[in-house]
N, CA, C and O atoms as a Tripos MOL2 file, in Angstrom:
@<TRIPOS>MOLECULE
protein
  312   311    78     0     0
PROTEIN
NO_CHARGES

@<TRIPOS>ATOM
      1 N          -2.9450  -10.3820    9.6140 N.3       1 MET1
      2 CA         -1.5860  -10.4840    9.1430 C.3       1 MET1
      3 C          -1.2720   -9.2830    8.2560 C.2       1 MET1
      4 O          -1.9490   -9.0580    7.2530 O.2       1 MET1
      5 N          -0.2750   -8.5300    8.6120 N.am      2 THR2
      6 CA          0.1150   -7.3960    7.7790 C.3       2 THR2
      7 C           1.2100   -7.8170    6.8070 C.2       2 THR2
      8 O           1.7140   -8.9390    6.8690 O.2       2 THR2
      9 N           1.5620   -6.9200    5.9270 N.am      3 LEU3
     10 CA          2.6000   -7.1680    4.9250 C.3       3 LEU3
     11 C           3.9460   -6.6070    5.3880 C.2       3 LEU3
     12 O           4.8040   -6.2950    4.5630 O.2       3 LEU3
     13 N           4.1300   -6.4790    6.6910 N.am      4 THR4
     14 CA          5.3390   -5.8720    7.2530 C.3       4 THR4
     15 C           6.5970   -6.5840    6.7700 C.2       4 THR4
     16 O           6.7030   -7.8080    6.8440 O.2       4 THR4
     17 N           7.5420   -5.7980    6.2780 N.am      5 GLN5
     18 CA          8.8140   -6.3140    5.7880 C.3       5 GLN5
     19 C           9.7260   -6.6590    6.9630 C.2       5 GLN5
     20 O           9.6700   -6.0120    8.0090 O.2       5 GLN5
     21 N          10.5700   -7.6830    6.7880 N.am      6 GLU6
     22 CA         11.5470   -8.0330    7.8130 C.3       6 GLU6
     23 C          12.5100   -6.8660    7.9890 C.2       6 GLU6
     24 O          13.0040   -6.3140    7.0050 O.2       6 GLU6
     25 N          12.7740   -6.4940    9.2120 N.am      7 GLY7
     26 CA         13.6650   -5.3830    9.4880 C.3       7 GLY7
     27 C          12.9570   -4.0420    9.5900 C.2       7 GLY7
     28 O          13.6120   -3.0090    9.7280 O.2       7 GLY7
     29 N          11.6210   -4.0420    9.5250 N.am      8 TYR8
     30 CA         10.8740   -2.7800    9.6150 C.3       8 TYR8
     31 C          11.1290   -2.1200   10.9610 C.2       8 TYR8
     32 O          11.0410   -2.7630   12.0070 O.2       8 TYR8
     33 N          11.4430   -0.8410   10.9270 N.am      9 ARG9
     34 CA         11.6450   -0.0650   12.1520 C.3       9 ARG9
     35 C          10.4570    0.8780   12.3130 C.2       9 ARG9
     36 O          10.1810    1.6770   11.4180 O.2       9 ARG9
     37 N           9.7520    0.7990   13.4380 N.am     10 PRO10
     38 CA          8.5840    1.6580   13.6490 C.3      10 PRO10
     39 C           8.9310    3.1350   13.4590 C.2      10 PRO10
     40 O          10.0150    3.5900   13.8220 O.2      10 PRO10
     41 N           7.9870    3.8620   12.8860 N.am     11 ARG11
     42 CA          8.1620    5.2840   12.6120 C.3      11 ARG11
     43 C           7.1760    6.1080   13.4480 C.2      11 ARG11
     44 O           6.1720    5.5890   13.9360 O.2      11 ARG11
     45 N           7.4780    7.3760   13.5980 N.am     12 LEU12
     46 CA          6.6010    8.2590   14.3690 C.3      12 LEU12
     47 C           5.1990    8.3270   13.7790 C.2      12 LEU12
     48 O           4.2310    8.5050   14.5180 O.2      12 LEU12
     49 N           5.0740    8.1910   12.4730 N.am     13 VAL13
     50 CA          3.7890    8.3360   11.8040 C.3      13 VAL13
     51 C           2.8960    7.1010   11.9600 C.2      13 VAL13
     52 O           1.7100    7.1700   11.6380 O.2      13 VAL13
     53 N           3.4230    5.9890   12.4380 N.am     14 ASP14
     54 CA          2.6470    4.7490   12.5070 C.3      14 ASP14
     55 C           1.3680    4.8710   13.3340 C.2      14 ASP14
     56 O           0.3080    4.4210   12.8990 O.2      14 ASP14
     57 N           1.4560    5.4690   14.5090 N.am     15 ARG15
     58 CA          0.2490    5.5950   15.3400 C.3      15 ARG15
     59 C          -0.7900    6.4950   14.6980 C.2      15 ARG15
     60 O          -1.9830    6.1960   14.7230 O.2      15 ARG15
     61 N          -0.3310    7.6040   14.1190 N.am     16 GLN16
     62 CA         -1.2510    8.5300   13.4630 C.3      16 GLN16
     63 C          -1.9010    7.8590   12.2510 C.2      16 GLN16
     64 O          -3.1030    8.0070   12.0330 O.2      16 GLN16
     65 N          -1.1230    7.1340   11.4730 N.am     17 LEU17
     66 CA         -1.6540    6.4490   10.2990 C.3      17 LEU17
     67 C          -2.6820    5.3930   10.7010 C.2      17 LEU17
     68 O          -3.7190    5.2660   10.0510 O.2      17 LEU17
     69 N          -2.4110    4.6460   11.7460 N.am     18 ALA18
     70 CA         -3.3660    3.6380   12.2230 C.3      18 ALA18
     71 C          -4.6760    4.2880   12.6370 C.2      18 ALA18
     72 O          -5.7500    3.7570   12.3550 O.2      18 ALA18
     73 N          -4.5940    5.4330   13.3040 N.am     19 ARG19
     74 CA         -5.8010    6.1420   13.7280 C.3      19 ARG19
     75 C          -6.6000    6.6350   12.5200 C.2      19 ARG19
     76 O          -7.8250    6.5120   12.4930 O.2      19 ARG19
     77 N          -5.9140    7.1870   11.5310 N.am     20 ILE20
     78 CA         -6.5900    7.7040   10.3420 C.3      20 ILE20
     79 C          -7.2280    6.5650    9.5440 C.2      20 ILE20
     80 O          -8.3440    6.7090    9.0450 O.2      20 ILE20
     81 N          -6.5310    5.4440    9.4210 N.am     21 LEU21
     82 CA         -7.0880    4.3090    8.6860 C.3      21 LEU21
     83 C          -8.3450    3.7610    9.3440 C.2      21 LEU21
     84 O          -9.1790    3.1510    8.6760 O.2      21 LEU21
     85 N          -8.4870    3.9730   10.6440 N.am     22 GLY22
     86 CA         -9.6910    3.5400   11.3340 C.3      22 GLY22
     87 C         -10.8990    4.3950   11.0090 C.2      22 GLY22
     88 O         -12.0300    3.9980   11.2870 O.2      22 GLY22
     89 N         -10.6750    5.5690   10.4220 N.am     23 VAL23
     90 CA        -11.7560    6.5050   10.1330 C.3      23 VAL23
     91 C         -11.9370    6.7250    8.6350 C.2      23 VAL23
     92 O         -13.0630    6.7570    8.1400 O.2      23 VAL23
     93 N         -10.8230    6.8760    7.9150 N.am     24 ALA24
     94 CA        -10.8810    7.2340    6.4910 C.3      24 ALA24
     95 C         -10.7930    5.9940    5.6050 C.2      24 ALA24
     96 O         -10.2450    4.9670    6.0040 O.2      24 ALA24
     97 N         -11.3350    6.1070    4.4180 N.am     25 GLY25
     98 CA        -11.2900    5.0090    3.4590 C.3      25 GLY25
     99 C          -9.9990    4.9500    2.6730 C.2      25 GLY25
    100 O          -9.6690    3.9130    2.0980 O.2      25 GLY25
    101 N          -9.2610    6.0550    2.6410 N.am     26 ALA26
    102 CA         -8.0070    6.1000    1.8820 C.3      26 ALA26
    103 C          -7.0590    7.1040    2.5220 C.2      26 ALA26
    104 O          -7.4820    8.0760    3.1470 O.2      26 ALA26
    105 N          -5.7670    6.8450    2.3500 N.am     27 VAL27
    106 CA         -4.7270    7.7200    2.8740 C.3      27 VAL27
    107 C          -3.6520    7.8530    1.8120 C.2      27 VAL27
    108 O          -3.2940    6.8760    1.1550 O.2      27 VAL27
    109 N          -3.1390    9.0600    1.6450 N.am     28 SER28
    110 CA         -2.0370    9.2990    0.7080 C.3      28 SER28
    111 C          -0.7710    9.5650    1.5070 C.2      28 SER28
    112 O          -0.7270   10.4700    2.3400 O.2      28 SER28
    113 N           0.2610    8.7630    1.2410 N.am     29 LEU29
    114 CA          1.5500    8.9630    1.8980 C.3      29 LEU29
    115 C           2.4700    9.6600    0.9140 C.2      29 LEU29
    116 O           2.8320    9.0910   -0.1160 O.2      29 LEU29
    117 N           2.8480   10.8880    1.2280 N.am     30 ASP30
    118 CA          3.7170   11.6750    0.3550 C.3      30 ASP30
    119 C           5.0360   11.9450    1.0570 C.2      30 ASP30
    120 O           5.0860   12.1020    2.2770 O.2      30 ASP30
    121 N           6.1060   11.9970    0.2690 N.am     31 GLY31
    122 CA          7.4110   12.2990    0.8300 C.3      31 GLY31
    123 C           8.4890   12.0600   -0.1920 C.2      31 GLY31
    124 O           8.2060   11.5880   -1.2930 O.2      31 GLY31
    125 N           9.7340   12.3810    0.1540 N.am     32 PRO32
    126 CA         10.8420   12.1860   -0.7850 C.3      32 PRO32
    127 C          11.1500   10.7010   -0.9810 C.2      32 PRO32
    128 O          10.6940    9.8510   -0.2150 O.2      32 PRO32
    129 N          11.9230   10.4100   -2.0110 N.am     33 LYS33
    130 CA         12.3390    9.0350   -2.2540 C.3      33 LYS33
    131 C          13.1210    8.5000   -1.0650 C.2      33 LYS33
    132 O          13.8360    9.2390   -0.3870 O.2      33 LYS33
    133 N          12.9730    7.2080   -0.8260 N.am     34 TRP34
    134 CA         13.7280    6.4750    0.1890 C.3      34 TRP34
    135 C          13.4780    6.9410    1.6280 C.2      34 TRP34
    136 O          14.3600    6.8100    2.4770 O.2      34 TRP34
    137 N          12.2850    7.4850    1.9110 N.am     35 CYS35
    138 CA         12.0140    7.9050    3.2890 C.3      35 CYS35
    139 C          11.1900    6.8750    4.0550 C.2      35 CYS35
    140 O          10.9430    7.0590    5.2470 O.2      35 CYS35
    141 N          10.7550    5.7850    3.3960 N.am     36 GLY36
    142 CA         10.0290    4.7210    4.0800 C.3      36 GLY36
    143 C           8.5400    4.6700    3.8130 C.2      36 GLY36
    144 O           7.8130    3.9890    4.5370 O.2      36 GLY36
    145 N           8.0650    5.3680    2.7980 N.am     37 LYS37
    146 CA          6.6200    5.3940    2.5090 C.3      37 LYS37
    147 C           6.0740    3.9940    2.2080 C.2      37 LYS37
    148 O           5.0460    3.5990    2.7570 O.2      37 LYS37
    149 N           6.7530    3.2550    1.3490 N.am     38 THR38
    150 CA          6.2680    1.9340    0.9560 C.3      38 THR38
    151 C           6.2700    0.9770    2.1350 C.2      38 THR38
    152 O           5.2850    0.2700    2.3500 O.2      38 THR38
    153 N           7.3370    0.9370    2.8960 N.am     39 TRP39
    154 CA          7.3970    0.0330    4.0410 C.3      39 TRP39
    155 C           6.3640    0.4090    5.0940 C.2      39 TRP39
    156 O           5.7730   -0.4700    5.7210 O.2      39 TRP39
    157 N           6.1410    1.6930    5.2950 N.am     40 THR40
    158 CA          5.1200    2.1330    6.2510 C.3      40 THR40
    159 C           3.7380    1.6870    5.7830 C.2      40 THR40
    160 O           2.9430    1.1830    6.5770 O.2      40 THR40
    161 N           3.4530    1.8720    4.4970 N.am     41 ALA41
    162 CA          2.1530    1.4490    3.9580 C.3      41 ALA41
    163 C           1.9790   -0.0580    4.0850 C.2      41 ALA41
    164 O           0.9100   -0.5200    4.4850 O.2      41 ALA41
    165 N           3.0000   -0.8280    3.7540 N.am     42 LEU42
    166 CA          2.9060   -2.2820    3.8650 C.3      42 LEU42
    167 C           2.7350   -2.7130    5.3160 C.2      42 LEU42
    168 O           2.0630   -3.7090    5.5840 O.2      42 LEU42
    169 N           3.3210   -1.9920    6.2450 N.am     43 ASN43
    170 CA          3.1790   -2.3090    7.6590 C.3      43 ASN43
    171 C           1.7240   -2.2230    8.1080 C.2      43 ASN43
    172 O           1.3130   -2.9360    9.0230 O.2      43 ASN43
    173 N           0.9520   -1.3640    7.4770 N.am     44 HIS44
    174 CA         -0.4460   -1.1770    7.8640 C.3      44 HIS44
    175 C          -1.4100   -1.9050    6.9320 C.2      44 HIS44
    176 O          -2.6070   -1.9670    7.2140 O.2      44 HIS44
    177 N          -0.9150   -2.4500    5.8390 N.am     45 GLY45
    178 CA         -1.7830   -3.0830    4.8530 C.3      45 GLY45
    179 C          -1.9620   -4.5720    5.0630 C.2      45 GLY45
    180 O          -1.1140   -5.2380    5.6560 O.2      45 GLY45
    181 N          -3.0610   -5.0760    4.5740 N.am     46 GLU46
    182 CA         -3.3460   -6.5110    4.5870 C.3      46 GLU46
    183 C          -3.2050   -7.1070    3.1890 C.2      46 GLU46
    184 O          -3.0650   -8.3210    3.0400 O.2      46 GLU46
    185 N          -3.2410   -6.2500    2.1610 N.am     47 SER47
    186 CA         -3.0780   -6.6980    0.7840 C.3      47 SER47
    187 C          -2.5590   -5.5200   -0.0440 C.2      47 SER47
    188 O          -2.6520   -4.3640    0.3710 O.2      47 SER47
    189 N          -2.0110   -5.8330   -1.2210 N.am     48 ALA48
    190 CA         -1.4410   -4.7920   -2.0780 C.3      48 ALA48
    191 C          -1.6260   -5.1520   -3.5420 C.2      48 ALA48
    192 O          -1.7010   -6.3280   -3.8970 O.2      48 ALA48
    193 N          -1.6980   -4.1460   -4.3800 N.am     49 PHE49
    194 CA         -1.7820   -4.2990   -5.8370 C.3      49 PHE49
    195 C          -0.7700   -3.3420   -6.4370 C.2      49 PHE49
    196 O          -0.9220   -2.1260   -6.3240 O.2      49 PHE49
    197 N           0.2560   -3.8750   -7.0710 N.am     50 TYR50
    198 CA          1.3420   -3.0650   -7.6110 C.3      50 TYR50
    199 C           1.0810   -2.7260   -9.0770 C.2      50 TYR50
    200 O           1.2760   -3.5680   -9.9530 O.2      50 TYR50
    201 N           0.6410   -1.4990   -9.3440 N.am     51 VAL51
    202 CA          0.3350   -1.0630  -10.7090 C.3      51 VAL51
    203 C           1.6050   -0.9710  -11.5410 C.2      51 VAL51
    204 O           1.5810   -1.2930  -12.7290 O.2      51 VAL51
    205 N           2.6990   -0.5460  -10.9550 N.am     52 ALA52
    206 CA          3.9450   -0.3430  -11.7010 C.3      52 ALA52
    207 C           4.8530   -1.5690  -11.6790 C.2      52 ALA52
    208 O           6.0390   -1.4460  -11.9830 O.2      52 ALA52
    209 N           4.3410   -2.7360  -11.3340 N.am     53 ASP53
    210 CA          5.1400   -3.9550  -11.2970 C.3      53 ASP53
    211 C           5.5130   -4.3750  -12.7200 C.2      53 ASP53
    212 O           4.6220   -4.6120  -13.5370 O.2      53 ASP53
    213 N           6.8110   -4.4710  -13.0370 N.am     54 PRO54
    214 CA          7.2220   -4.8150  -14.4020 C.3      54 PRO54
    215 C           6.9950   -6.2810  -14.7620 C.2      54 PRO54
    216 O           7.1770   -6.6590  -15.9190 O.2      54 PRO54
    217 N           6.6040   -7.1130  -13.8010 N.am     55 ALA55
    218 CA          6.3710   -8.5240  -14.0860 C.3      55 ALA55
    219 C           5.2890   -8.6960  -15.1480 C.2      55 ALA55
    220 O           4.2490   -8.0380  -15.1100 O.2      55 ALA55
    221 N           5.5500   -9.5720  -16.0720 N.am     56 GLY56
    222 CA          4.5630   -9.8540  -17.1240 C.3      56 GLY56
    223 C           4.3050   -8.6590  -18.0140 C.2      56 GLY56
    224 O           3.1910   -8.4940  -18.5110 O.2      56 GLY56
    225 N           5.3110   -7.8150  -18.2280 N.am     57 GLY57
    226 CA          5.1210   -6.6590  -19.1120 C.3      57 GLY57
    227 C           4.1320   -5.6460  -18.5570 C.2      57 GLY57
    228 O           3.3050   -5.1130  -19.2970 O.2      57 GLY57
    229 N           4.2120   -5.3800  -17.2740 N.am     58 PHE58
    230 CA          3.3060   -4.4240  -16.6120 C.3      58 PHE58
    231 C           1.8430   -4.8650  -16.7400 C.2      58 PHE58
    232 O           0.9520   -4.0520  -16.9870 O.2      58 PHE58
    233 N           1.6240   -6.1480  -16.5700 N.am     59 ARG59
    234 CA          0.2840   -6.7370  -16.6920 C.3      59 ARG59
    235 C          -0.7100   -6.0820  -15.7280 C.2      59 ARG59
    236 O          -1.8600   -5.8480  -16.0970 O.2      59 ARG59
    237 N          -0.2730   -5.7820  -14.4860 N.am     60 ASN60
    238 CA         -1.1980   -5.1810  -13.5140 C.3      60 ASN60
    239 C          -1.7030   -3.8250  -13.9820 C.2      60 ASN60
    240 O          -2.8660   -3.4880  -13.7640 O.2      60 ASN60
    241 N          -0.8390   -3.0450  -14.6220 N.am     61 ARG61
    242 CA         -1.2580   -1.7350  -15.1270 C.3      61 ARG61
    243 C          -2.3580   -1.9050  -16.1730 C.2      61 ARG61
    244 O          -3.3530   -1.1790  -16.1660 O.2      61 ARG61
    245 N          -2.1710   -2.8580  -17.0610 N.am     62 GLU62
    246 CA         -3.1720   -3.1090  -18.1040 C.3      62 GLU62
    247 C          -4.4760   -3.6110  -17.4930 C.2      62 GLU62
    248 O          -5.5570   -3.1950  -17.9080 O.2      62 GLU62
    249 N          -4.3780   -4.5050  -16.5090 N.am     63 LEU63
    250 CA         -5.5840   -4.9940  -15.8260 C.3      63 LEU63
    251 C          -6.3440   -3.8550  -15.1600 C.2      63 LEU63
    252 O          -7.5680   -3.7780  -15.2630 O.2      63 LEU63
    253 N          -5.6220   -2.9700  -14.4750 N.am     64 ALA64
    254 CA         -6.2650   -1.8380  -13.8060 C.3      64 ALA64
    255 C          -6.9100   -0.8960  -14.8140 C.2      64 ALA64
    256 O          -7.9560   -0.3060  -14.5410 O.2      64 ALA64
    257 N          -6.2870   -0.7580  -15.9750 N.am     65 HIS65
    258 CA         -6.8520    0.1060  -17.0170 C.3      65 HIS65
    259 C          -8.1470   -0.5000  -17.5700 C.2      65 HIS65
    260 O          -9.1180    0.2190  -17.8060 O.2      65 HIS65
    261 N          -8.1600   -1.8010  -17.7710 N.am     66 LEU66
    262 CA         -9.3380   -2.4740  -18.3190 C.3      66 LEU66
    263 C         -10.4730   -2.5800  -17.3100 C.2      66 LEU66
    264 O         -11.6420   -2.4350  -17.6660 O.2      66 LEU66
    265 N         -10.1260   -2.8330  -16.0510 N.am     67 ASP67
    266 CA        -11.1390   -2.9970  -15.0120 C.3      67 ASP67
    267 C         -10.5930   -2.4730  -13.6760 C.2      67 ASP67
    268 O          -9.9340   -3.2200  -12.9520 O.2      67 ASP67
    269 N         -10.8520   -1.2120  -13.3390 N.am     68 PRO68
    270 CA        -10.3110   -0.6120  -12.1100 C.3      68 PRO68
    271 C         -10.6800   -1.3590  -10.8310 C.2      68 PRO68
    272 O          -9.9640   -1.2520   -9.8350 O.2      68 PRO68
    273 N         -11.7700   -2.1070  -10.8340 N.am     69 THR69
    274 CA        -12.1570   -2.8320   -9.6270 C.3      69 THR69
    275 C         -11.1500   -3.9210   -9.2700 C.2      69 THR69
    276 O         -11.0630   -4.3230   -8.1100 O.2      69 THR69
    277 N         -10.3900   -4.4010  -10.2490 N.am     70 VAL70
    278 CA         -9.3550   -5.4040   -9.9860 C.3      70 VAL70
    279 C          -8.3070   -4.8360   -9.0310 C.2      70 VAL70
    280 O          -7.8600   -5.5270   -8.1160 O.2      70 VAL70
    281 N          -7.9180   -3.5840   -9.2430 N.am     71 ALA71
    282 CA         -6.9000   -2.9460   -8.4010 C.3      71 ALA71
    283 C          -7.4150   -2.6720   -6.9940 C.2      71 ALA71
    284 O          -6.6160   -2.5270   -6.0680 O.2      71 ALA71
    285 N          -8.7230   -2.5990   -6.8140 N.am     72 LEU72
    286 CA         -9.2990   -2.2690   -5.5160 C.3      72 LEU72
    287 C          -9.6650   -3.4980   -4.6930 C.2      72 LEU72
    288 O         -10.0680   -3.3690   -3.5370 O.2      72 LEU72
    289 N          -9.5300   -4.6870   -5.2750 N.am     73 GLY73
    290 CA         -9.8720   -5.9140   -4.5690 C.3      73 GLY73
    291 C          -8.8000   -6.3010   -3.5800 C.2      73 GLY73
    292 O          -7.6540   -5.8680   -3.7030 O.2      73 GLY73
    293 N          -9.1510   -7.1020   -2.6150 N.am     74 GLY74
    294 CA         -8.1820   -7.5720   -1.6260 C.3      74 GLY74
    295 C          -8.6350   -7.2400   -0.2220 C.2      74 GLY74
    296 O          -9.5600   -6.4540   -0.0140 O.2      74 GLY74
    297 N          -7.9680   -7.8530    0.7310 N.am     75 THR75
    298 CA         -8.2830   -7.6250    2.1370 C.3      75 THR75
    299 C          -7.9550   -6.1940    2.5190 C.2      75 THR75
    300 O          -6.9280   -5.6530    2.1100 O.2      75 THR75
    301 N          -8.8280   -5.5860    3.3030 N.am     76 ARG76
    302 CA         -8.6130   -4.2080    3.7300 C.3      76 ARG76
    303 C          -7.8930   -4.1590    5.0610 C.2      76 ARG76
    304 O          -8.0950   -5.0430    5.8940 O.2      76 ARG76
    305 N          -7.0660   -3.1640    5.2910 N.am     77 PRO77
    306 CA         -6.6980   -2.0960    4.3650 C.3      77 PRO77
    307 C          -5.8350   -2.6130    3.2200 C.2      77 PRO77
    308 O          -4.9850   -3.4870    3.3910 O.2      77 PRO77
    309 N          -6.0860   -2.0420    2.0520 N.am     78 HIS78
    310 CA         -5.4570   -2.4760    0.8000 C.3      78 HIS78
    311 C          -4.6280   -1.3730    0.2390 C.2      78 HIS78
    312 O          -4.0140   -1.5370   -0.8150 O.2      78 HIS78
@<TRIPOS>BOND
     1     1     2 1
     2     2     3 1
     3     3     4 2
     4     3     5 am
     5     5     6 1
     6     6     7 1
     7     7     8 2
     8     7     9 am
     9     9    10 1
    10    10    11 1
    11    11    12 2
    12    11    13 am
    13    13    14 1
    14    14    15 1
    15    15    16 2
    16    15    17 am
    17    17    18 1
    18    18    19 1
    19    19    20 2
    20    19    21 am
    21    21    22 1
    22    22    23 1
    23    23    24 2
    24    23    25 am
    25    25    26 1
    26    26    27 1
    27    27    28 2
    28    27    29 am
    29    29    30 1
    30    30    31 1
    31    31    32 2
    32    31    33 am
    33    33    34 1
    34    34    35 1
    35    35    36 2
    36    35    37 am
    37    37    38 1
    38    38    39 1
    39    39    40 2
    40    39    41 am
    41    41    42 1
    42    42    43 1
    43    43    44 2
    44    43    45 am
    45    45    46 1
    46    46    47 1
    47    47    48 2
    48    47    49 am
    49    49    50 1
    50    50    51 1
    51    51    52 2
    52    51    53 am
    53    53    54 1
    54    54    55 1
    55    55    56 2
    56    55    57 am
    57    57    58 1
    58    58    59 1
    59    59    60 2
    60    59    61 am
    61    61    62 1
    62    62    63 1
    63    63    64 2
    64    63    65 am
    65    65    66 1
    66    66    67 1
    67    67    68 2
    68    67    69 am
    69    69    70 1
    70    70    71 1
    71    71    72 2
    72    71    73 am
    73    73    74 1
    74    74    75 1
    75    75    76 2
    76    75    77 am
    77    77    78 1
    78    78    79 1
    79    79    80 2
    80    79    81 am
    81    81    82 1
    82    82    83 1
    83    83    84 2
    84    83    85 am
    85    85    86 1
    86    86    87 1
    87    87    88 2
    88    87    89 am
    89    89    90 1
    90    90    91 1
    91    91    92 2
    92    91    93 am
    93    93    94 1
    94    94    95 1
    95    95    96 2
    96    95    97 am
    97    97    98 1
    98    98    99 1
    99    99   100 2
   100    99   101 am
   101   101   102 1
   102   102   103 1
   103   103   104 2
   104   103   105 am
   105   105   106 1
   106   106   107 1
   107   107   108 2
   108   107   109 am
   109   109   110 1
   110   110   111 1
   111   111   112 2
   112   111   113 am
   113   113   114 1
   114   114   115 1
   115   115   116 2
   116   115   117 am
   117   117   118 1
   118   118   119 1
   119   119   120 2
   120   119   121 am
   121   121   122 1
   122   122   123 1
   123   123   124 2
   124   123   125 am
   125   125   126 1
   126   126   127 1
   127   127   128 2
   128   127   129 am
   129   129   130 1
   130   130   131 1
   131   131   132 2
   132   131   133 am
   133   133   134 1
   134   134   135 1
   135   135   136 2
   136   135   137 am
   137   137   138 1
   138   138   139 1
   139   139   140 2
   140   139   141 am
   141   141   142 1
   142   142   143 1
   143   143   144 2
   144   143   145 am
   145   145   146 1
   146   146   147 1
   147   147   148 2
   148   147   149 am
   149   149   150 1
   150   150   151 1
   151   151   152 2
   152   151   153 am
   153   153   154 1
   154   154   155 1
   155   155   156 2
   156   155   157 am
   157   157   158 1
   158   158   159 1
   159   159   160 2
   160   159   161 am
   161   161   162 1
   162   162   163 1
   163   163   164 2
   164   163   165 am
   165   165   166 1
   166   166   167 1
   167   167   168 2
   168   167   169 am
   169   169   170 1
   170   170   171 1
   171   171   172 2
   172   171   173 am
   173   173   174 1
   174   174   175 1
   175   175   176 2
   176   175   177 am
   177   177   178 1
   178   178   179 1
   179   179   180 2
   180   179   181 am
   181   181   182 1
   182   182   183 1
   183   183   184 2
   184   183   185 am
   185   185   186 1
   186   186   187 1
   187   187   188 2
   188   187   189 am
   189   189   190 1
   190   190   191 1
   191   191   192 2
   192   191   193 am
   193   193   194 1
   194   194   195 1
   195   195   196 2
   196   195   197 am
   197   197   198 1
   198   198   199 1
   199   199   200 2
   200   199   201 am
   201   201   202 1
   202   202   203 1
   203   203   204 2
   204   203   205 am
   205   205   206 1
   206   206   207 1
   207   207   208 2
   208   207   209 am
   209   209   210 1
   210   210   211 1
   211   211   212 2
   212   211   213 am
   213   213   214 1
   214   214   215 1
   215   215   216 2
   216   215   217 am
   217   217   218 1
   218   218   219 1
   219   219   220 2
   220   219   221 am
   221   221   222 1
   222   222   223 1
   223   223   224 2
   224   223   225 am
   225   225   226 1
   226   226   227 1
   227   227   228 2
   228   227   229 am
   229   229   230 1
   230   230   231 1
   231   231   232 2
   232   231   233 am
   233   233   234 1
   234   234   235 1
   235   235   236 2
   236   235   237 am
   237   237   238 1
   238   238   239 1
   239   239   240 2
   240   239   241 am
   241   241   242 1
   242   242   243 1
   243   243   244 2
   244   243   245 am
   245   245   246 1
   246   246   247 1
   247   247   248 2
   248   247   249 am
   249   249   250 1
   250   250   251 1
   251   251   252 2
   252   251   253 am
   253   253   254 1
   254   254   255 1
   255   255   256 2
   256   255   257 am
   257   257   258 1
   258   258   259 1
   259   259   260 2
   260   259   261 am
   261   261   262 1
   262   262   263 1
   263   263   264 2
   264   263   265 am
   265   265   266 1
   266   266   267 1
   267   267   268 2
   268   267   269 am
   269   269   270 1
   270   270   271 1
   271   271   272 2
   272   271   273 am
   273   273   274 1
   274   274   275 1
   275   275   276 2
   276   275   277 am
   277   277   278 1
   278   278   279 1
   279   279   280 2
   280   279   281 am
   281   281   282 1
   282   282   283 1
   283   283   284 2
   284   283   285 am
   285   285   286 1
   286   286   287 1
   287   287   288 2
   288   287   289 am
   289   289   290 1
   290   290   291 1
   291   291   292 2
   292   291   293 am
   293   293   294 1
   294   294   295 1
   295   295   296 2
   296   295   297 am
   297   297   298 1
   298   298   299 1
   299   299   300 2
   300   299   301 am
   301   301   302 1
   302   302   303 1
   303   303   304 2
   304   303   305 am
   305   305   306 1
   306   306   307 1
   307   307   308 2
   308   307   309 am
   309   309   310 1
   310   310   311 1
   311   311   312 2
@<TRIPOS>SUBSTRUCTURE
     1 MET1         2 RESIDUE 1 A MET
     2 THR2         6 RESIDUE 1 A THR
     3 LEU3        10 RESIDUE 1 A LEU
     4 THR4        14 RESIDUE 1 A THR
     5 GLN5        18 RESIDUE 1 A GLN
     6 GLU6        22 RESIDUE 1 A GLU
     7 GLY7        26 RESIDUE 1 A GLY
     8 TYR8        30 RESIDUE 1 A TYR
     9 ARG9        34 RESIDUE 1 A ARG
    10 PRO10       38 RESIDUE 1 A PRO
    11 ARG11       42 RESIDUE 1 A ARG
    12 LEU12       46 RESIDUE 1 A LEU
    13 VAL13       50 RESIDUE 1 A VAL
    14 ASP14       54 RESIDUE 1 A ASP
    15 ARG15       58 RESIDUE 1 A ARG
    16 GLN16       62 RESIDUE 1 A GLN
    17 LEU17       66 RESIDUE 1 A LEU
    18 ALA18       70 RESIDUE 1 A ALA
    19 ARG19       74 RESIDUE 1 A ARG
    20 ILE20       78 RESIDUE 1 A ILE
    21 LEU21       82 RESIDUE 1 A LEU
    22 GLY22       86 RESIDUE 1 A GLY
    23 VAL23       90 RESIDUE 1 A VAL
    24 ALA24       94 RESIDUE 1 A ALA
    25 GLY25       98 RESIDUE 1 A GLY
    26 ALA26      102 RESIDUE 1 A ALA
    27 VAL27      106 RESIDUE 1 A VAL
    28 SER28      110 RESIDUE 1 A SER
    29 LEU29      114 RESIDUE 1 A LEU
    30 ASP30      118 RESIDUE 1 A ASP
    31 GLY31      122 RESIDUE 1 A GLY
    32 PRO32      126 RESIDUE 1 A PRO
    33 LYS33      130 RESIDUE 1 A LYS
    34 TRP34      134 RESIDUE 1 A TRP
    35 CYS35      138 RESIDUE 1 A CYS
    36 GLY36      142 RESIDUE 1 A GLY
    37 LYS37      146 RESIDUE 1 A LYS
    38 THR38      150 RESIDUE 1 A THR
    39 TRP39      154 RESIDUE 1 A TRP
    40 THR40      158 RESIDUE 1 A THR
    41 ALA41      162 RESIDUE 1 A ALA
    42 LEU42      166 RESIDUE 1 A LEU
    43 ASN43      170 RESIDUE 1 A ASN
    44 HIS44      174 RESIDUE 1 A HIS
    45 GLY45      178 RESIDUE 1 A GLY
    46 GLU46      182 RESIDUE 1 A GLU
    47 SER47      186 RESIDUE 1 A SER
    48 ALA48      190 RESIDUE 1 A ALA
    49 PHE49      194 RESIDUE 1 A PHE
    50 TYR50      198 RESIDUE 1 A TYR
    51 VAL51      202 RESIDUE 1 A VAL
    52 ALA52      206 RESIDUE 1 A ALA
    53 ASP53      210 RESIDUE 1 A ASP
    54 PRO54      214 RESIDUE 1 A PRO
    55 ALA55      218 RESIDUE 1 A ALA
    56 GLY56      222 RESIDUE 1 A GLY
    57 GLY57      226 RESIDUE 1 A GLY
    58 PHE58      230 RESIDUE 1 A PHE
    59 ARG59      234 RESIDUE 1 A ARG
    60 ASN60      238 RESIDUE 1 A ASN
    61 ARG61      242 RESIDUE 1 A ARG
    62 GLU62      246 RESIDUE 1 A GLU
    63 LEU63      250 RESIDUE 1 A LEU
    64 ALA64      254 RESIDUE 1 A ALA
    65 HIS65      258 RESIDUE 1 A HIS
    66 LEU66      262 RESIDUE 1 A LEU
    67 ASP67      266 RESIDUE 1 A ASP
    68 PRO68      270 RESIDUE 1 A PRO
    69 THR69      274 RESIDUE 1 A THR
    70 VAL70      278 RESIDUE 1 A VAL
    71 ALA71      282 RESIDUE 1 A ALA
    72 LEU72      286 RESIDUE 1 A LEU
    73 GLY73      290 RESIDUE 1 A GLY
    74 GLY74      294 RESIDUE 1 A GLY
    75 THR75      298 RESIDUE 1 A THR
    76 ARG76      302 RESIDUE 1 A ARG
    77 PRO77      306 RESIDUE 1 A PRO
    78 HIS78      310 RESIDUE 1 A HIS
């Protein structure tokens, strides 16, 4: 089960990203704001950890600072 958002439109990079994720342990998606990086990543991910989530006073950021392994946990690809 992926984290694909409702209304996701497949992108040209999807096949290439899937191939790279099959080989590499990590991938960096770079690009301008609002180009679809987050939705593309969620389309290929099984779990996510939002460091910049303002919920609970940025609790996830503090957790990641105290114990980085918390941010790396979850079903892969993460």
